[in-house]
C-alpha positions in Angstrom: 0.0 0.0 0.1 2.8 2.4 0.7 5.3 4.2 -1.5 8.6 4.1 0.2 7.4 0.8 1.5 10.2 -0.9 3.5 11.2 -3.6 1.1 13.4 -4.6 -1.7 11.5 -3.2 -4.5 11.3 0.4 -3.2 14.6 1.2 -1.6 16.2 3.9 -3.5 20.0 3.5 -2.8 22.6 6.1 -3.2 25.6 4.4 -4.8 28.8 6.5 -4.5 31.5 7.0 -7.0 33.7 9.7 -6.1 36.3 11.5 -8.2 40.0 11.9 -7.3 39.2 15.6 -6.4 37.5 14.4 -3.1 40.2 12.3 -1.8 43.3 13.9 -0.2 46.7 13.2 -2.0 48.6 10.3 -1.0 52.3 9.7 -0.8 53.8 7.9 -3.7 54.6 4.3 -3.2 56.0 2.1 -5.8 54.7 -1.5 -6.1 56.8 -3.7 -8.3 55.1 -6.1 -10.7 57.3 -7.9 -13.3 59.0 -5.1 -15.2 56.3 -2.5 -14.5 55.9 -0.3 -11.4 52.6 1.1 -10.5 52.1 4.3 -8.4 49.5 4.7 -5.7 47.6 7.2 -8.1 47.4 4.5 -10.9 46.2 1.9 -8.5 43.6 4.4 -7.1 42.4 5.2 -10.6 41.9 1.5 -11.2 39.8 1.1 -8.2 37.8 4.2 -9.2 37.2 2.6 -12.5 35.9 -0.7 -11.0 33.7 1.3 -8.6 32.1 3.1 -11.6 31.9 -0.3 -13.5 30.2 -1.8 -10.7 27.7 1.0 -10.5 26.8 0.6 -14.3 26.4 -3.2 -13.7 24.2 -2.7 -10.7 21.9 -0.2 -12.7 21.3 -2.9 -15.1 20.5 -5.5 -12.4 23.9 -7.4 -12.9 24.2 -7.8 -9.1 26.7 -10.5 -9.3 29.0 -8.6 -11.6 28.6 -5.6 -9.5 29.8 -7.4 -6.5 32.8 -8.8 -8.1 33.7 -5.2 -9.4 33.2 -3.7 -6.0 35.1 -6.5 -4.1 38.1 -5.8 -6.5 37.9 -2.2 -5.8 37.7 -2.7 -2.1 40.8 -4.8 -2.3 42.8 -2.1 -4.0 41.5 0.6 -1.7 42.8 -1.4 1.3 46.2 -2.1 -0.2 46.7 1.7 -0.8 45.1 2.6 2.5 42.5 4.7 0.8 39.9 4.9 3.7 37.6 7.1 1.8 37.4 4.7 -1.2 37.2 1.8 1.2 34.1 3.1 2.8 32.4 3.7 -0.6 33.2 0.2 -1.9 31.9 -1.3 1.4 28.6 0.9 1.2 28.0 -0.2 -2.3 28.6 -3.9 -1.5 26.1 -3.4 1.3 23.6 -2.1 -1.2 24.0 -5.0 -3.6 23.5 -7.5 -0.9 20.6 -5.7 0.2 19.2 -6.0 -3.3 19.7 -9.7 -3.3 17.7 -9.8 -0.1 20.8 -10.9 2.0 19.9 -8.3 4.9 22.3 -9.7 7.4 25.4 -9.5 5.0 24.2 -6.0 3.9 24.2 -4.9 7.5 27.6 -6.2 8.1 29.0 -4.1 5.2 27.0 -1.0 6.4 28.5 -1.4 9.9 31.9 -1.4 8.4 31.2 1.7 6.4 29.6 3.4 9.5 32.9 2.6 11.5 35.1 4.0 8.7 32.9 7.1 8.2 33.2 7.9 11.9 37.0 7.4 12.0 37.5 9.8 9.1 34.9 12.2 10.3 32.7 12.2 7.4 29.1 13.0 8.7 27.5 12.8 5.3 28.9 9.2 4.8 28.0 8.4 8.4 24.3 9.5 7.8 24.0 7.4 4.8 25.3 4.3 6.4 22.9 4.9 9.3 20.0 5.4 6.9 20.8 2.1 5.1 21.2 0.2 8.4 17.7 1.5 9.6 16.0 0.1 6.5 17.8 -3.2 6.5 16.7 -3.6 10.4 13.2 -2.7 9.2 13.1 -5.5 6.7 14.2 -7.9 9.5 11.3 -6.4 11.6 13.6 -5.1 14.2 11.8 -1.9 14.5 13.6 -0.7 17.8 16.9 -0.9 16.0 15.4 0.8 12.9 14.1 3.6 15.0 17.5 4.0 16.8 19.4 4.4 13.4 16.7 6.7 11.9 17.0 8.9 14.9 20.8 9.0 14.6 20.5 9.7 11.0 18.0 12.6 11.6 20.2 14.0 14.2 23.2 14.2 11.7 21.1 15.5 8.9 19.8 18.4 11.1 23.5 19.0 12.4 24.9 19.4 8.8 21.7 21.1 7.5 20.9 18.3 5.1 17.2 19.1 4.4 16.7 16.4 2.0 18.2 13.8 4.5 16.2 15.2 7.3 13.0 14.8 5.4 13.8 11.3 4.2 14.7 10.2 7.8 11.4 11.7 9.0 9.4 9.9 6.4 11.1 6.5 7.2 10.4 7.0 10.9 6.7 7.5 9.8 6.9 4.2 8.0 8.3 2.4 10.9 5.6 3.6 13.3 3.0 2.8 10.7 4.3 -0.8 10.8 4.0 -0.7 14.5 0.5 0.3 14.3 1.1 3.9 15.9 -0.7 5.8 13.2 -0.9 9.2 14.9 2.9 9.1 15.4 3.3 8.1 11.8 1.0 10.8 10.6 3.0 13.3 12.7 6.4 12.3 11.1 4.9 12.2 7.7 3.6 15.9 8.1 7.1 17.0 9.2 8.5 15.2 6.2 5.8 16.9 3.9 6.7 20.4 5.2 10.3 19.9 4.4 9.7 18.6 0.9 7.5 21.6 0.2 10.1 24.0 1.6 12.9 22.5 -0.5 10.6 22.1 -3.6 11.0 18.4 -3.9 8.0 17.6 -5.9 8.5 13.8 -6.0 9.3 13.7 -2.3 6.1 15.8 -1.7 3.9 13.6 -3.7 5.3 10.3 -2.1 4.8 11.8 1.4 1.2 12.6 0.6 0.7 9.1 -0.5 2.0 7.8 2.8 -0.3 10.1 4.6 -3.2 8.7 2.7 -2.1 5.0 3.6 -1.9 6.1 7.1 -5.5 7.5 7.3 -6.7 4.5 5.2 -5.3 2.4 8.0 -7.4 4.5 10.5 -10.4 4.0 8.4 -10.6 7.8 7.6 -11.5 7.2 4.0 -12.3 10.8 3.1 -8.9 12.1 4.2 -7.2 9.2 2.6 -8.9 10.0 -0.7 -7.9 13.6 -0.4 -4.2 12.9 0.2 -4.1 10.0 -2.6 -5.6 12.6 -5.0 -3.2 15.2 -4.2 -0.3 12.7 -4.8 -1.9 11.6 -8.0 -2.0 15.2 -9.4 1.7 15.7 -8.4 2.7 12.5 -10.0 0.9 13.3 -13.3 2.3 17.0 -13.3 5.9 15.8 -13.0 5.3 12.9 -15.2 6.1 10.2 -12.5 4.4 7.2 -14.0 5.3 4.9 -11.2 3.9 7.3 -8.6 0.8 7.6 -10.7 0.4 4.0 -10.8 0.8 3.9 -7.0 -1.6 6.8 -6.6 -4.3 5.0 -8.6 -3.7 1.6 -6.8 -4.2 3.2 -3.4 -7.2 5.2 -4.5 -8.8 2.2 -6.0 -8.2 0.3 -2.7 -9.8 3.1 -0.6 -12.9 3.1 -3.0 -13.3 -0.6 -2.6 -13.2 -0.4 1.1 -15.8 2.5 0.9 -18.1 0.2 -1.0 -17.8 2.5 -4.3 -17.2 -0.5 -6.5 -17.7 1.1 -9.8 -15.2 3.8 -9.1 -12.8 1.3 -7.6 -13.1 -0.8 -10.8 -12.3 2.1 -13.1 -9.4 3.6 -10.9 -7.7 0.1 -10.5 -8.0 -0.6 -14.3 -6.3 2.7 -15.1 -3.7 1.9 -12.5 -2.9 -1.6 -14.1 -2.6 0.3 -17.6 0.0 2.6 -16.1 2.0 -0.2 -14.6 1.9 -2.3 -17.8 3.0 0.7 -19.9 6.0 1.0 -17.6 6.9 -2.8 -17.9 6.5 -2.7 -21.6 8.4 0.5 -22.5 10.5 1.7 -19.6 12.0 -1.3 -17.9 14.5 -3.8 -19.1 13.6 -7.5 -19.6 15.3 -8.7 -16.6 13.5 -6.2 -14.4 10.0 -6.8 -15.5 9.2 -9.9 -13.4 10.6 -8.2 -10.2 8.5 -5.1 -11.1 5.4 -7.2 -11.5 6.0 -8.8 -8.0 5.5 -5.3 -6.5 2.3 -4.5 -8.3 0.4 -7.9 -7.8 -1.8 -6.2 -5.1 -3.4 -4.1 -7.8 -4.5 -7.2 -9.8 -5.7 -8.9 -6.7 -7.7 -5.9 -5.4 -9.4 -5.6 -8.9 -10.4 -9.3 -8.7 -12.1 -8.6 -5.4 -13.9 -5.7 -6.8 -15.1 -7.6 -9.8 -16.2 -10.7 -7.7 -18.1 -8.3 -5.5 -20.0 -7.0 -8.6 -20.7 -10.6 -9.6 -18.3 -10.5 -12.5 -16.5 -13.7 -12.4 -15.6 -13.9 -16.0 -13.9 -10.4 -15.8 -12.2 -11.4 -12.7 -10.8 -14.6 -14.4 -9.5 -12.4 -17.1 -7.7 -10.2 -14.8 -6.3 -13.1 -12.9 -4.9 -14.3 -16.2 -3.6 -10.9 -17.1 -1.8 -10.6 -13.9 -0.4 -14.0 -13.7 1.1 -14.2 -17.0 1.7 -10.6 -18.2 5.3 -10.2 -17.3 6.3 -13.7 -18.6 4.3 -13.1 -22.0 5.9 -9.7 -22.6 9.4 -11.1 -22.0 8.8 -13.9 -24.5 7.2 -11.6 -27.0 10.2 -9.3 -26.7 12.6 -12.1 -27.6 10.6 -13.6 -30.5 9.4 -10.4 -32.3 11.4 -7.9 -34.1 8.5 -5.5 -34.2 8.2 -3.2 -31.2 4.5 -2.8 -31.8 4.1 -6.7 -31.1 6.1 -6.7 -27.8 3.1 -6.0 -25.7 0.4 -8.4 -26.7 -3.1 -8.1 -25.3 -4.0 -10.6 -22.7 -6.5 -13.2 -23.5 -10.3 -12.4 -23.0 -12.6 -15.0 -21.7 -13.7 -16.2 -25.1 -10.1 -16.8 -26.2 -9.4 -18.7 -23.0 -12.4 -21.0 -23.8 -11.2 -21.5 -27.4 -7.8 -22.5 -26.3 -9.3 -25.0 -23.7 -11.5 -26.4 -26.4 -8.7 -26.7 -28.8 -6.4 -28.5 -26.3 -9.6 -30.7 -25.1 -8.5 -29.5 -21.8 -10.1 -28.0 -18.6 -8.4 -25.2 -17.2 -8.5 -24.6 -13.3 -7.1 -21.3 -12.2 -6.5 -20.5 -8.5 -6.0 -16.9 -7.1 -5.1 -16.5 -3.4 -6.5 -13.2 -2.1 -5.3 -11.3 0.8 -7.3 -8.8 3.0 -6.5 -6.3 5.7 -6.9 -7.3 9.4 -6.2 -5.7 12.7 -3.8 -7.9 14.6 -2.4 -6.7 17.9 -3.6 -3.2 17.0 -1.8 -3.1 13.7 -3.1 -3.5 10.2 -1.7 -6.6 8.7 -2.4 -8.2 5.2 -3.2 -11.9 5.6 -4.4 -14.5 2.9 -8.2 -14.8 3.4 -9.8 -16.3 0.3 -9.1 -18.7 -2.4 -10.7 -18.2 -5.9 -11.1 -21.1 -8.1 
């Protein structure tokens, strides 16, 4: 439901590649290798190149290759005793392991980064490491530690007048308290974050925070306020052409309309949100990112199925189920088999086509959808599997 939802798919990490101008000059040391001698400057240039190479590999989802590049860079930085470069390589390794879902290993690298940042008295790097640590602990559901690190990050951001970092830490604290079921405190932190986003004219951050406020009020059952905040977020997302934000806004609006019992509006809103998500998968994401992207948007398909079933539209619900289940895989196959870009996003099968396929194959198709719903558990709103559609 959230936007900066604490999870692998929504973490926006800052990978660092620093130029030589940011690093103090080092004494020249000769390291003999065969008939050639390399200076520290040449070794540092090689480490910097590997750091940049790893960044490019990470951005194209080549996580294993990125890890190898950053491990090589780390080895060189340690050999030439470049603590600044060592800190950057360790931080990026932590981000890569976070992306792979290995949170304990990510935490280990973040802790090493934090130690060096404090030793070399680099508050910006220290704050960045604290922020990553807090998010990793949130994924492990160790919320007390997450809050502790967020508070430390917040203190540093305020000390060095980093308004963007201050806003981010406030917003992340809001998310943690929402996970803990303390919605009033979550709303307070999100309101503080919203104020900063508006002051520094961070429109994307403003929109996302409005969305998080909508989710918090949704959790409290205050649907009119939730709708108001989601609509504000949607307006900003469309204004700045943030298509992913637009899809999130439509998804959350549709969910609130469903909870309100406004099934017609919920259906049209969720359908529009699905179209936005599918346009992103087909045009703006690489093939190897499509399935991961789909995993983060499954809830929209599931919610729309619930809306359609509630309106006694089982055939339409089956079509949406099939559309959600196979869309990413079908697009990937089409992109590999077709040279015509216009044929790379085939339309999902409708109910008549599904029946024709079953008849031609002399088969009976049985499709299952496991549907979740929101429940209050120990004062917190949790999503649990609740229904099975067959």
